[in-house]
C-alpha positions in Angstrom: 130.1 74.7 34.9 133.5 75.7 36.0 135.8 73.0 34.5 138.1 73.3 37.5 135.5 72.0 39.8 135.6 68.4 40.9 132.9 66.1 42.2 133.4 65.3 45.9 131.5 63.5 48.6 131.4 64.0 52.3 129.9 62.6 55.4 129.5 63.7 59.0 130.7 61.9 62.1 128.0 62.0 64.8 128.4 61.2 68.5 125.4 59.1 69.6 125.7 58.2 73.3 122.2 56.5 73.5 121.1 54.4 70.6 117.6 54.2 71.9 117.1 58.0 72.1 119.0 58.4 68.9 120.1 61.9 69.8 123.4 63.1 68.4 125.8 66.0 67.9 128.0 66.4 64.8 131.7 66.1 65.9 133.5 65.5 62.6 133.5 65.7 58.8 135.4 63.8 56.2 135.5 65.1 52.6 136.4 62.6 49.9 137.6 64.2 46.6 137.6 62.4 43.3 141.4 62.8 43.3 143.8 63.7 46.1 143.8 63.1 49.8 140.7 63.2 52.0 140.1 66.3 54.2 139.3 65.8 57.9 137.7 68.4 60.2 136.7 68.0 63.8 134.7 70.2 66.1 136.4 72.5 68.6 133.1 73.0 70.4 133.3 70.1 72.8 130.9 71.8 75.3 128.1 70.9 72.9 129.0 67.3 73.3 128.9 67.7 77.1 125.5 69.3 76.8 124.2 66.1 75.1 126.2 63.7 77.3 127.7 65.0 80.6 129.7 61.8 80.9 131.2 61.9 77.4 135.0 61.1 77.3 136.2 64.1 75.3 139.8 62.9 75.4 138.8 59.6 73.7 136.8 61.4 71.0 139.7 63.8 70.4 142.0 60.8 70.0 139.8 59.7 67.1 140.7 62.8 65.2 144.4 62.3 65.7 144.1 58.6 64.8 142.1 59.2 61.6 144.4 62.0 60.5 147.4 59.7 60.8 145.7 56.9 58.9 143.6 58.6 56.2 146.5 58.7 53.7 146.9 55.0 53.8 143.1 54.4 53.4 143.0 55.8 49.8 139.7 57.5 50.4 138.1 54.1 51.0 134.9 55.1 52.9 134.2 51.6 54.0 137.7 51.2 55.5 137.3 54.5 57.3 134.0 53.5 58.7 135.4 50.1 59.9 138.2 51.9 61.7 135.6 54.1 63.5 133.4 51.2 64.3 136.3 49.2 65.7 137.2 52.1 68.0 133.7 53.4 69.1 131.1 50.7 68.3 127.9 52.6 67.7 128.8 55.7 69.8 130.2 57.4 66.7 128.1 57.0 63.6 128.4 58.3 60.0 125.7 60.3 58.3 124.6 59.4 54.8 127.1 60.3 52.0 126.4 63.6 50.3 127.8 65.1 47.1 129.2 68.5 46.4 131.1 70.4 43.7 134.2 72.5 44.5 137.2 74.1 43.0 139.1 73.9 46.3 138.8 70.8 48.4 140.4 72.4 51.5 138.2 75.5 51.3 135.1 73.3 50.8 136.0 71.3 53.9 136.5 74.5 55.9 133.1 75.8 54.7 131.3 72.6 55.5 132.9 72.4 58.9 131.7 76.0 59.6 128.2 75.0 58.6 127.9 71.6 60.4 130.4 71.7 63.2 130.7 75.2 64.6 128.4 77.6 66.3 128.1 80.8 64.3 129.7 84.1 65.2 126.9 86.4 66.3 126.8 89.8 64.7 123.2 90.2 65.6 120.7 88.3 67.7 121.8 84.7 68.3 118.6 83.2 66.9 119.0 85.0 63.6 122.6 83.8 63.1 121.5 80.3 63.8 118.5 80.4 61.5 120.6 81.9 58.7 123.1 79.1 59.1 120.3 76.5 58.8 118.9 78.4 55.8 122.3 78.5 54.2 122.7 74.7 54.6 119.2 74.1 53.3 120.0 76.2 50.2 123.2 74.4 49.6 121.5 71.0 49.4 119.0 72.4 46.9 121.9 73.9 44.9 123.7 70.5 44.9 120.5 68.9 43.6 120.3 71.5 40.9 116.8 72.8 41.9 117.6 76.1 43.7 117.2 78.2 40.5 113.7 76.7 40.0 112.4 77.5 43.5 110.4 80.5 44.4 112.1 82.4 47.2 111.0 84.7 50.1 107.3 83.8 49.6 105.3 86.5 51.4 102.6 85.1 53.7 100.7 88.4 53.3 99.7 87.4 49.8 97.5 84.7 51.4 96.7 85.9 54.9 96.3 89.7 55.2 98.4 92.8 54.5 101.1 93.4 57.1 101.9 89.8 57.8 105.7 89.9 58.1 106.4 86.2 57.5 108.2 85.2 54.3 108.7 81.5 53.7 112.2 80.7 52.6 111.4 78.8 49.4 109.0 76.5 47.7 107.7 75.0 44.4 104.5 73.7 42.9 104.0 70.2 41.7 100.7 68.9 40.3 98.0 70.1 42.7 100.3 70.8 45.6 102.7 73.5 46.8 105.7 72.4 48.8 107.3 75.0 51.0 110.4 75.0 53.2 111.4 77.3 56.0 114.4 77.2 58.4 113.7 77.4 62.1 116.3 77.7 64.9 114.4 75.8 67.6 117.4 75.6 70.0 117.8 79.3 70.2 114.3 80.7 69.2 111.6 78.1 70.1 108.9 80.9 69.8 109.4 80.8 66.1 107.6 77.5 65.9 104.6 79.1 67.7 104.5 81.9 65.2 104.8 79.5 62.3 102.1 77.3 63.6 99.8 80.3 64.0 100.4 81.6 60.4 100.6 78.4 58.4 96.9 77.3 58.6 95.8 80.8 57.4 98.4 80.8 54.6 97.4 77.3 53.5 93.7 78.3 53.5 94.5 81.3 51.4 96.4 79.2 48.8 93.6 76.6 48.7 91.0 79.4 48.0 93.1 81.4 45.7 95.0 78.7 43.7 93.1 75.6 44.4 96.2 73.8 45.7 97.1 72.0 48.9 100.1 73.1 50.8 102.9 71.0 52.4 105.2 73.0 54.7 108.5 71.5 56.0 110.3 73.2 58.9 114.0 72.6 58.5 115.7 72.4 61.9 119.0 71.6 63.6 120.4 68.1 63.7 121.4 68.1 67.3 118.2 69.3 69.0 117.9 68.4 72.7 114.5 66.7 72.8 114.6 66.5 76.6 114.5 70.3 76.6 110.9 71.3 77.3 110.9 74.4 75.0 112.3 72.3 72.1 109.8 69.5 72.8 107.0 72.0 72.9 108.1 73.6 69.6 108.3 70.3 67.8 104.9 69.3 69.1 103.3 72.6 68.1 104.6 72.2 64.5 103.3 68.6 64.3 99.9 69.6 65.6 99.5 71.9 62.6 100.7 69.2 60.2 104.0 71.0 59.5 106.6 68.4 58.6 110.0 68.5 60.3 113.2 67.8 58.5 116.6 67.8 60.2 119.5 69.2 58.2 120.9 65.7 57.9 117.7 64.8 56.0 117.9 67.7 53.5 119.9 65.6 50.9 116.8 63.3 50.5 114.4 66.3 50.5 116.4 68.0 47.8 116.6 64.8 45.7 112.8 64.4 46.0 112.5 68.0 44.8 114.8 67.3 41.8 112.7 64.2 40.9 109.4 66.1 41.1 110.7 69.0 39.1 111.9 66.6 36.4 115.7 66.9 36.9 
């Protein structure tokens, strides 16, 4: 391990306008290093918030950034104090994610990178859905790396080994444990809802091939965006299609727990 790296933790700030629906969009990120001041990043993409809640008071949310930035130094990286300040200002409309760990040799650069992953839409060099999917995949990989299991996972698993030659699908990663195979694949449902239909078509055939060839059951998890608009018919259809084929769904915010489970099952 690079001796210059230090252990940090971070959490996201989520705007949750309706506690019953529990739909949210990430608007901020606070990175807490072991030593030194906290790093704060906020989204610049406020139209995403408006898409979730047309009546959102953007000015009030932006004032939280200015307020926190002014007060963080005096909070001594005390997460509970930070959360109380947010709670006092916004009740349950702004909620923290679970605390996640990371290693870095540059706290500021790490905060910038995490902000790019969690708070920004990606610059599109190719089709939009590919950029979004790759961003989700990158975030998924990062959680597995933090948990120490990424080197132990099988990557780019070709479905053609278990279905038939020419099948273009490659599952992002997976591992075997006891009599089961766990697989994980990033899907950008907000920009490419048809990917769920393709996955739902292929997975039963792939699982059947693994059962016949290796004698193992298969659990596939689709890793998707945190801020999906479930009121969108295409998104709702995609989620339902995956669930009908017993494909589990994990939002990016849940990947920390998924990665920790993998670490436990792999004996780390």
